[in-house]
N, C-alpha and C positions, 0 to 999 in steps of 0.2 A: 504494500500500500504506500503510495507516495505521500509526502507531506502535504502536497497541494490537495490531493483527494481527501486526506484525513481532516485537513483544516476546514473543508467545506461540508463535512458530514458529522453531525453530532453523534455522541454515543447513544446506543439504544437504551430504553428504560430498563432499570434493574428489576429483577423478579421481586415479588412482595417479600419484605423482611430483609432485603439486601441493599447495599449502597454501591453504586458503580461510579468510579472516577478514573480519570487518566492519571497515571503515576509518573510516567516518563515517556519521552519519544526517543527511541534509540536511532542511531545512524544507520542501522541495518534492519532487514526484515526478520522479525522473530518467527520461529516455527514451533517451538516448544517452550513451556514455562513450568517451572517447578518451585515450590515453596520450601523454606527452611523448616516448616512445620510449626513455627512459632509466630508467624505473621509479621516478621520483621524484614526478611530478605526474600527476593525472588531471584532465581537463576534462569537465565534466558538463553536458549540456543538459537542462533541466527542461521539463516539458510546457507551461509558460507562456512559453517562449522565453528564460528566463534562463540564463546560462552561469556555472557555478561552477568555481573552481579548488580542487582538493583536494591537500594535501600528504600523501603516503602515509605518510611516516615519523612525522609528528606527529598526523595525523588532523584537522588544522585545515582550514578552508575559508573562502573569501571570494567574494563576488559579483563577477564580472568584467564581465559585460554584462547589462543589464536588457532583457528582451524588450518589444516594443511592446505597449501595452494597447489 
């Protein structure tokens, strides 16, 4: 999803009892997301094999693993 597309399309409504918000916009296309199980950190696999760590509270992210090229 391009940034231009995402900027023009709001997030869908959350299911009853849930809150949905955008945490971060990564520079790459995410394909898989996993939680640390405590609700503090997300690990995101990008389509190029890179793995990102996202801090949910601050919205900061950093590259953990670079996929092979």
